[in-house]
N, C-alpha and C positions, 0 to 999 in steps of 0.2 A: 407517645412519640415513637415513630417508626425506627427500627434498628437497621441501619444500612451497612453494618460491619461486614456482612457476607459478600458485598460487591467490591471490597477494597483489597482482597487478597490476590496476590499474584501467584496463582496455583500452577500445577503441572500442565494443565490444559493451555494456559497462556504461554508456558515455555515451549510446548509443542507448536503452538501457533507461530511463535517467534522463529523457531528453527525451520519449520515448513514454509513459512512466508519468506524467509531469507533464501531458501532454496528456489522457490518459485520465482521470486523477483530477480535473483541472480541469473537464472536460466533465461528469463525474458530479456534482461539486459545483454547477456552474452549472445543470445540468438539474434538480436537486432544488430549488434556489433558485427557478428559473423556475416550477416546479410549485407552489411556495408563494406565488407572486405578488410576488417581490422585484423591485425595479427593476434596471436594467442594472448600476449601480455595486455595489449590494448583491450581485447574482449574481456579479460579478467578484471581490469580496472573498471570498465563500464558496468560489468555485472556486480562488482563489489559496491560501487557507488549507488547503483540502483537498489541494492539490498539494504544498505545501512544509511543511506542519505536522509530519508525521512525520520528515522529513529534518532539519528544524530542531532538533527535540528530540534526534535522534540526534547531530547535530554538537555540540550543547551538552554532552551527556553524554560525548562523545569528546574534548572540550576542543579543538575546532577551530572556525574561523570558519564560521558558517552559509553554505552554498553559494550561496544566492540573493543574498547581500550582495556577492559577488565578481563576478558577471556578470548582465546584465539579461535573459538569454534566458528565464528562468522567468517574468518579467513579460510578455514578448512572447508566449510560448507560451500563457499564460493568456488573453491578449487574443485570440489566434487561436481558442482554445476558445470564448470568448464569441461571437465572430463566427460560428463554426460553429453554435453553438446558436441564435443569432438567425436565421440563414439557414434552418436545417433544424429550426426549433422544432417544427413540427407532427409531424415524424417522431420527433425526439429526445425531446420532452417527453411526448407522448401514448403512446408505446410503453412498455408496462409493464415490459419487460425491458431497456430501454436503460440504466437506472441500474445494474442488476446487471452487465450486460455490460462497461461501461466500468470499473466499480469492480473487477471481477474481474481485468481486464487490468492495471490500475494496481497492484493488490495484488501480483500475481506479479512484475511488473517491478521494483517498489520493494524487494521482498525481496532480489533479486539485488544491487541498488545498495547496500543497507544492509550486507549481508554483505561484499561486495567492499571497500567503503570502510573497514569495521572492520578487515579484514585489512591493508589498505594502510597503516594508521597503527599497526600492530603489536599489535593486541589478539588474544587467543586465541579458539578456535573457539566457546566457549560465549557469549562476549560478542558475537561476530559473529552468532550465531543470534538473540540478544535484540535486537540493533540492526536486524537484518533485519525482525524482527517489528514493532518500533517504527516503522521507516521505512514499512512497508506498511500498518499498521493505525491509527496515531495521527492521520494526516491525516483519515481518515474519522470518527474519534472526535470531533475538534474540529468537523468539519463538522456532525455530528449534534447536537452541543451548541448550535451557533450557530442551527440551524433548529428547536431545541426538540423533537428526536426522541430516542427512546431509542437510544443508540449501538449499532451492529451488533456491536461487540466484546463487549458485555455481554448480547447475546441468545443464543439457542440455536444460531445459525448457526455453521458452521465458518468462522471469519473469522481470528482470531488463531491458531487451531489450524492453519489452512492455511499461515499464514506460518511457524510453527514447523516444520512438515513440510518446506516448501520450503527453509528454511535448513538443516535437517538433511541433506536430500538434497545440497545444495551442498557441505556439509562432507564427507560420506561419499564422494561421487563425486570430489571434489577430492583427498582423502587417499589413497583406496584404488583408484583406477582410473588408467589412462594416457590417457584421452580428453582432448582439448584443453579449456582452461578455458572457451572460448566455448560448447562443447557442455554442459559442466557447468552453466553459467549458464542456458543455454536450457532444459535439463531441470528445473532448479530452478524457474524461472518457470512453465514449463508445468505442473508438478506442483501448484503453488498454484492456478492457473486451473482445472485439471481437478477438483481436490478441491472447490473452491467450486461448480462446475457440478454435480458428482455429488451433493453434499450437498443442494443445492436440488432437483434433479430427483428424487432418491430419498427426500427428506424425512429425511435423516440429521441428527440433532441430538445435542448433548451433554446429559447428564442435568441436570436442574434441581432446585433445592431447593423443597420445598412451603412456601408462605408460612405462617408461624405466625399463628394467629388472635390478635387483640388480647386481652390479659389472660390467655392460656394459658401464657405463659412465666414462668419463675421470676424472683424478684427478684434 
């Protein structure tokens, strides 16, 4: 029988993914709020919700205390993201690709966090993939709702799909290879980032439904 104990540890790499993903997602949320003309407090709130929203939903579903209620580091990291955006506002806000860059980084890192924490509390692989997807994509979903944009997860972009791929790679590499768990997590995060970049660069999109004209559908 295969021993899967090595993939359930929440190691220091996962902690770094958590903190760096928080910073990246907070910057993406604050950057978007700044572009919409929010004040500093409003931008901080959007950044914080972007950074912790997906993980909060994950923890509630996993029946554990939401992580940011235990330590203040996530509030502090969001504050640092706000200062960074204020200091480098011209570069961060005006560059068209800055939101995409930070969002893609946060997406990949948070998938790793979601999968690792799901394994750590004893859930099976399919739950881990779902929780990785929720951790990565639902913060951006809440962010887009707050700023009155159509959420990326509902558009034709590879967004949640990239999370599912990254989570699947985590599971497969963890189960069927002998490489260290840190490398498994690295390749998982990298795959999410690369798929997001390639999808945008090559204009790869999921099929969409054609809207039905009013009155043409049956009763």
